[in-house]
C-alpha positions, 0 to 999 in steps of 0.5 A: 980709518981712512979709505981712499978710493980706489981701494984694495978692499973688494967689499968697498965700491963707489957708484956714480950716475947722472943727476937731474941736469947736465952739471950734476952727478950723484955718487955713493959708497957701498960697503958689502958685508959690513964689519965692526972694523968698518965703523967710523966717519966717512967723508965724500969730498967734491971739488972743482974750479968753483969750490969744494964741498964735503959731506960726512956720515957715521957708521956705528 
């Protein structure tokens, strides 16, 4: 299952806040009322002119 944000699913939201310095942002994905269909691997991708980074987590 691939979720691309923004999504039509109102149970899924993202939150963003500033990090410890001006060049850092912290963000996270929030899934309310977790259901079996939400199981899978979620990957956050961040990219800019300096490169790209991906981090994944699994919901069982």
